[in-house]
N, C-alpha and C positions, 0 to 999 in steps of 0.2 A: 202366555201373557204375563206379567208380572203381577203377583199377588203379594206385596208387602204388607201394605196397610188395608185393615178391616173397620170401617167404620159401623159402629150400629146407631141407627137413628130411630128415635120413638115413633112407631108406626101411627100412634094418634095424634101426632105433635104437625099441625100443618106448615107450622114456621119452619121448622127444623127441615121437613122433607124438604120444602121448597129450597134450601139452601145446600143441600146436601149434595148433589148432584159437583157445586162448585168447590168444594172440600178439598179436591186433589186427592182423595183416596183411588186404590186400586179396587178397591170392592166396597160396595155399598150395602150393608144389610139391616134390612127392615126388620125393627123389633117389634114381634107380637105379642113377647112373654112378659116380662117382669116389669117394663116401662110402661104397660097397659092396663089400667085397673078392668076388672072383670065385667063392670057394668058400662065399660067403653071398646070392648073386644069387637063389635060389629063394627063401630065405625071406624075403628082401626084398620079393619080388613078392608073396608072400602076404600079408605085412604091410600093404603097400602097398594091395591090393586090399582086404583088410579095412578099411582107414582110410577108403578114396574111397568104400565103400559105407555106411560107418556115418556121413558126413559128406556124403552126398549132397543133404540139403537144409538142410544146416547155416546156420542166420541168424545173423549177430553183430551186434547194436543194430540190426536192422531192415534189414541188406543181406545179400545174400547174398556168400557167401566162395566165391570162385573156387578150382578144384582145378586142379591142373595136373600133369603127370608127366616129370621131365628121365630119356628113356631112354637109353641105351647108344647110342654112335656106329655109323654103318651101317659102319663098317671092323672093327667087332667082330663075335663070334657071339651077341651076347646079345641084339639090339634087337630081334629077332621076339619073342622069348620075352617081351618087355617088354610089347608091343603085347598080346600074346594075353592078358596077366595082366591087363592094366587097361584095355584098351577096352570091356568090357562094362559097367564101372562109369561110363561116361558122363562120363570127364573133360573139362572146358572144353577142355583144350589140351595139347600135347606140345611139350616143348624138346627139340631136338635140337642135341647138343654136339659142337664140333668140325666145324661142315658147312663142307664144302668148297667149295661154290656152289649155285646154284639148280637145275641137275640132280639134285642129293641131295636136297634138297627135294621134287622132282616123284616121285622115288621111294620116298619116305617117303608123300607123299601118296596113291599110288595103293595103298599096303596099307592107310594108315587107310579108303581108300575101301571096301576089302574086309569090314573090320571094320564100318565104319559099315552096309554093306548086310546083314552076318550079326545085326548087333543090331540093326535095325530103326530107326537113327540117321537123320536127315536128314541128305544129304549136302552134306559141308564144313561142317558143323555142329561139328569138332574142328578147332580152331585149331592154327598149328604156328608158334612161336617159335626162330630158328636163335641158337645163339652162334656168331656170325662172327669170322673174325680169330684164331684161336686158334694156328692158325700162321702163318708167314710167305707160302706160298701160298695159303692160303685168304684171308689180309689184301686178294690183289691180286685177288680175285674180287667184293669185297662192292656195286661199283657196278653190277654185273650184275642185282642184285636188282633195281633202279629199274624195268627192264622186263619183268623175266621172268612168264610165267602161272604166278601161284601165290595161288589164290583164297582159300586157308588161312591164307596169313600174315599174322600179327596182331601184328608188331612187329619190332623187331631189338635184339640187345643183345653184348655181346662179352665176351671173358675175358682181362684183365690179367694174370693169375697165370700162366695156360697160354702165352700168348704171350712172355711173358717167359721162362718155362723153355725155349720152343722157340726163342728168341734164343741163350739161355745168358749172357739178361742179368742182372746180380748185384744192379739196382737197378730200382724202378718210377718213383720221382720223383727229382728234384734235389734239392740243397741247400735250395731255396726252395719246394719243396713243389709243383712242377709237373711234368707228365708228362712222360718222358723223351722225344726225337723220335720214335722210331718207336711208341711204345705211344700218345701224343698224336695220332700223323698216323691210326692205326687208330680211336682214338676219333672223331676229329673226321670220319672218311669213315662210319664208322655212324651218326652223329647227321647228316648231310648226308644218307646214301642215304636213311634211315628218313622224313625229311622230304619228302623229294623222291616218294618211293613213296606219302607219307600214311598211314603207320602209327606207333606209338609208337616212339620211343629209350629204350631202356632201359641205366642205367648198370650198369657192372662191380661185381662186389662189393666191398666195402672188407675186408679180412682183418681189420683190427684194432680191437674192438669194446669194448675197457675203459675207452678214452678218451672220455668220452661227448661232451664239448665239440668234439673234434677231429673225432669223427665228425660231428657236426652239421653243422661247416663244409664238410666234404665234401660231405653231401646238399645241403646249400643251394648249393653251387658247382655241383653237377650240377644242379639245377633253372635257377639263375640262366642256363646253358650253353644252356637249350634241350630238356633230358631230360625225357619225360613221367615215369619212374618209375625204380625202383632195386633192384637186386636185394640180397638180402640174407641172411647166414650165420649170423645170431642174432636171438633174438628181443629183446635189447636194443636192437637198431639200429631196429627198427620204428616207436617213436613220432618217432624224428628223421625218419625219410625220411617219415612220413605228414604231418608239421608242414612240412617244405619243399617239398612238393610237393601244398599244399594253400593256394590263393592266400586272402590276407587278403581281409576283407571291405571295408577301402579300394581294394584293388586291385580287388575284383570292381563295386565302386561307380565307381570311374575309369573301367573298361571299358563300363559301361553307357552313362556319360555320354557317353564317347567314341562309341558307335555312336548315340547321341542326336542329338548335333551334327551326325555326318555325315548322320542322316536328316533332319534340319532343314535342311539345303545340299544338296539331292540336286545331283550332279554338279562338285561342289566335290574338288580334287585336294587340297588343305590346309587348315585350318580352324585358329582361334586357340582354344586351350583351356588354361586354368586359367595363363595367362602365359606360355605356349609356343606354338609351330606345333607341328600333329599333322597326318601325311599318311595315304596310304592303309596303306602299311607298319602303321602306329598302329593301323589299323582292322580290319586282317587279325589283328593281334596282340590286340586285344580280344575279338574274334569268338571264334577259337581258347580265349582263357582261358576264356570262356564256354559253351564247346562250341557254338557255333552255325558252321554250314556257309557258308563264305566265298560 
């Protein structure tokens, strides 16, 4: 199933929950963390539970819409209650915010395992994606995800806003629109680690959604840099994300042609194609575009 666009929806906002399924996102992430005040956590859990049950078999344009939940961080007193409220609804996955390393994911996985057993779910059927690098210390642990025993790991993403706040940074990008050094380093480390691990890399949300043209460039840039999808905070961002992360028919046709020409030249390390030389990295990229195992 395609997972290009991940729309975060406040778990305590009934109006936004009602509209979420019609946004066109590949994945809806019900947020029980930052968008929900401590005094309304219980209400949000109940609303999230009702929504997840109602949309368990939701189909959009012939495709299944994935249902995920962002729980509260493991350093809070809320996360166990979050899991207890949503695991019986069989969400496809759990987002862990402010993840401090692989050991924390293993602790979360153990808790999820208990819920899977009680609910009669297949073991490891509930996936997990950590938001990494939201604090300076967590940022330094990102490469450790490559070799850690994490069978539930379904991707890596990062949080530019939280990291900037932790650093006391007053800007995220420079005057040319490029990420500042620290944020750019974390972004690149997430991208490299995800590819090294063989899981999707998801771009951080972009807080500005009213300038559609500017946002489209951000989404296209993330796709061009090698990210597999992008988090969204507003339904208006979904069309641009879906377009940016959907290969054009021309690119798909070129990928098929590159695979065919290598198949016709077994053992070749490089071949001539469309007036240029393509080599094995180009072949791997073509297979990845078409979803073919290398």
